[in-house]
C-alpha positions in Angstrom: -59.1 8.7 53.4 -57.4 9.1 50.3 -55.2 6.7 49.4 -51.8 7.5 47.5 -50.8 4.7 45.1 -46.7 4.9 44.3 -45.6 4.7 40.4 -43.5 2.3 39.6 -41.7 1.9 36.3 -41.9 4.2 33.1 -44.9 5.5 31.0 -45.3 4.1 27.4 -44.5 7.6 26.3 -41.0 7.7 28.3 -40.2 4.3 27.1 -40.4 5.7 23.3 -38.7 8.8 23.8 -35.8 6.9 25.7 -35.7 4.5 22.1 -36.0 7.4 19.9 -32.9 9.2 21.4 -31.5 5.8 21.3 -31.7 5.3 17.8 -30.9 8.9 16.8 -27.6 8.6 18.7 -26.9 5.0 16.5 -27.7 6.8 13.6 -25.7 9.7 13.8 -22.6 6.9 15.1 -23.0 4.6 11.8 -20.9 6.5 9.3 -17.8 7.0 12.2 -18.2 3.4 12.6 -17.7 2.8 8.5 -15.0 5.1 8.5 -13.3 3.3 11.1 -13.9 -0.1 9.2 -12.7 1.2 6.1 -9.3 2.5 7.6 -9.1 -0.5 9.4 -9.6 -2.7 6.0 -7.3 -0.4 4.3 -4.3 -0.2 6.7 -4.3 -3.9 7.1 -3.8 -4.1 3.1 -0.8 -1.7 3.5 0.5 -4.1 6.5 0.1 -7.3 4.3 1.7 -5.4 1.4 4.5 -4.0 3.6 4.9 -7.6 4.9 4.9 -9.7 2.1 7.7 -7.0 0.4 10.2 -7.5 3.7 10.1 -11.2 3.9 11.0 -11.4 -0.1 13.5 -8.8 0.4 14.6 -10.7 3.5 15.0 -13.8 1.3 16.8 -12.0 -1.4 19.3 -10.7 0.8 20.1 -14.2 2.8 20.5 -16.1 -0.5 24.0 -16.3 -2.2 24.2 -14.7 -5.7 24.4 -17.4 -8.4 27.4 -17.0 -11.2 24.5 -15.9 -13.7 21.8 -14.3 -11.7 19.9 -13.2 -14.9 18.7 -16.9 -15.4 17.9 -17.8 -11.7 14.7 -17.7 -9.8 14.1 -14.5 -7.7 12.1 -13.5 -5.0 9.7 -10.9 -5.7 6.4 -9.3 -4.9 3.2 -9.7 -7.2 -0.3 -7.6 -6.6 -3.3 -8.9 -8.8 -6.7 -6.9 -8.6 -8.4 -8.5 -11.8 -12.0 -9.1 -11.3 -12.4 -11.8 -8.2 -8.6 -12.3 -8.0 -7.5 -9.7 -5.5 -4.2 -10.7 -3.6 -0.6 -10.0 -2.7 1.6 -13.0 -3.2 5.2 -13.5 -2.6 6.9 -14.8 -5.6 10.1 -17.1 -6.4 10.8 -17.3 -10.0 11.9 -15.6 -13.4 8.8 -14.1 -14.4 5.4 -12.7 -13.0 2.3 -14.8 -13.0 0.7 -17.7 -10.9 3.5 -19.9 -12.1 5.9 -18.3 -10.5 4.5 -18.2 -7.0 6.5 -20.3 -4.7 4.3 -23.3 -3.6 4.0 -25.5 -0.6 1.4 -28.2 -0.9 0.0 -26.9 -3.8 -0.6 -23.3 -2.3 1.3 -20.2 -1.9 3.8 -19.9 0.8 2.8 -16.1 1.5 -0.4 -15.2 -0.3 -3.2 -12.7 1.2 -6.3 -11.5 0.0 -7.5 -7.8 -0.8 -10.6 -7.1 0.3 -13.1 -5.6 -2.3 -13.4 -3.2 0.3 -10.0 -1.5 -0.6 -8.5 -0.6 -4.1 -5.1 -0.7 -5.2 -4.8 2.2 -6.8 -1.6 3.1 -9.6 -0.3 5.5 -12.0 2.1 5.3 -14.7 4.1 8.1 -16.0 1.9 11.7 -15.4 -1.5 10.0 -15.4 -3.6 10.5 -12.5 -3.7 7.3 -10.4 -6.5 4.5 -11.1 -7.9 1.3 -9.9 -5.0 -1.2 -10.9 -6.6 -3.5 -13.4 -4.7 -6.8 -14.0 -1.4 -7.2 -12.2 2.1 -5.6 -11.3 5.0 -7.0 -9.5 8.7 -7.2 -9.0 11.6 -8.7 -7.8 14.7 -8.1 -5.4 18.2 -8.5 -6.4 20.3 -10.8 -4.9 22.7 -10.0 -2.0 21.7 -6.1 -1.5 18.0 -6.3 -1.8 17.5 -3.6 -4.5 14.2 -4.2 -6.1 14.4 -5.0 -10.2 12.2 -5.1 -13.2 12.7 -8.8 -13.9 15.9 -11.3 -13.1 17.0 -10.9 -16.7 17.6 -7.1 -16.0 19.6 -6.5 -12.9 19.6 -2.5 -12.8 18.2 -1.0 -9.7 14.6 0.4 -9.9 12.0 2.2 -7.5 8.6 1.4 -7.0 5.6 4.0 -6.9 8.6 6.5 -7.4 8.4 9.1 -10.0 11.1 10.6 -12.1 13.5 13.2 -10.2 15.5 15.7 -12.2 19.2 16.1 -12.0 20.2 19.0 -9.3 23.2 20.9 -9.2 25.6 21.1 -6.2 24.2 24.7 -4.3 25.5 26.3 -1.5 22.8 26.9 1.0 23.0 30.1 3.3 22.2 29.2 7.1 21.9 31.3 10.3 25.1 30.4 11.7 27.2 28.3 9.0 27.3 27.9 5.3 26.1 24.5 3.9 27.2 23.0 0.5 24.1 20.7 -0.9 25.9 18.1 -3.4 24.8 17.2 -7.2 22.3 14.6 -7.2 22.1 12.5 -10.7 18.7 12.2 -12.6 16.3 9.4 -11.0 14.2 7.9 -13.7 10.7 6.8 -13.0 9.5 3.3 -11.7 8.7 1.1 -14.8 6.5 -0.5 -12.4 4.4 2.4 -11.3 4.9 5.9 -10.2 2.2 6.1 -7.9 1.0 2.9 -6.0 -1.5 3.6 -3.3 -4.0 1.9 -1.0 -7.4 3.2 -0.5 -11.4 2.6 0.4 -12.9 1.4 -2.6 -15.4 4.0 -3.7 -13.4 6.9 -2.1 -13.9 10.7 -4.0 -11.5 11.4 -6.6 -9.5 13.8 -4.0 -8.7 10.9 -1.6 -6.0 9.1 -2.4 -5.2 7.1 0.5 -2.0 6.0 1.7 1.2 5.8 -0.7 3.6 3.1 -0.6 7.4 3.2 -2.4 10.2 0.8 -2.3 13.3 2.9 -3.0 16.5 1.8 -5.2 18.3 0.9 -2.1 15.5 -1.7 -1.2 14.0 0.4 1.4 10.1 0.6 1.9 8.4 4.2 2.7 4.7 5.4 3.4 2.7 8.5 3.0 -1.0 9.9 3.0 -2.2 12.4 0.8 -6.1 13.8 0.3 -4.9 15.7 -2.6 -5.3 14.7 -6.1 -1.8 14.2 -7.9 0.3 14.1 -5.0 2.8 11.3 -5.2 5.5 10.2 -2.9 9.3 11.9 -3.6 
C-alpha cells in the first residue's frame, strides 16, 4: 500500500522568493517615501512662516498707533538660517535680532525651528536664489498691517517681490466689449528680498520649491515653481 503524505507550509525556496519580492517592493518605495517626507517638512516650514507672519500682522492691526510710531516697538518676523541657528520667530522691537524677540519667562512667545532638511532660499535684485546665510526680517505697520523695513521707516514695502515697471493705461479688445486697463505706477523691488522660497535641502538647482510673498497691503501669497529664475509677480 502506498502512503501519500500531505505537505504543509512553504519550502525554503518559496520563502526566499517571497522575501526577495518584498525586498524589491520596499526598495522601490523608499524614494517615494523620502520625497513625501521632504515635501511634508517643506510644507510645514511654509505653514509656520505664514502663521508667524499672520500673528505678527494681527498684533499690529489691533494695536493703536502711537503719536510717534517711528520710535515705538513694532511687531515683526525674523528668519534665521545661520549654521546651527535655524528658526522663524515673532518680533516685538525696533530692530532685528534676538534682543527684539518678545519674551515670556525667558523664551520667545512664538519661535519655530527650521529643520536641516529644509532651506530658506532668498534672492536680492536680479541675483539667482541662494540659501539664506544669516537672517532677514521685517515689521508690520500699526493700523493697516502693511509690511515695513523698520519702525523708523514707515513706507510700505513688499516681501519676496521683484520690481514691477509702470504700466500705461490701455484699451483691451474683448469679444463682446471694450475694457480699459488703468495705469499702474512703478513698484519698487523689495528691500528685504526679491524672492523668498522654501525648498528641500540638497534639491537640484532647477527646483526652487514653494514661494512666499507679502504684498504692500499686507496680504500674503504662495506659489510653486520648478524653473530657476521664476519669482512671485
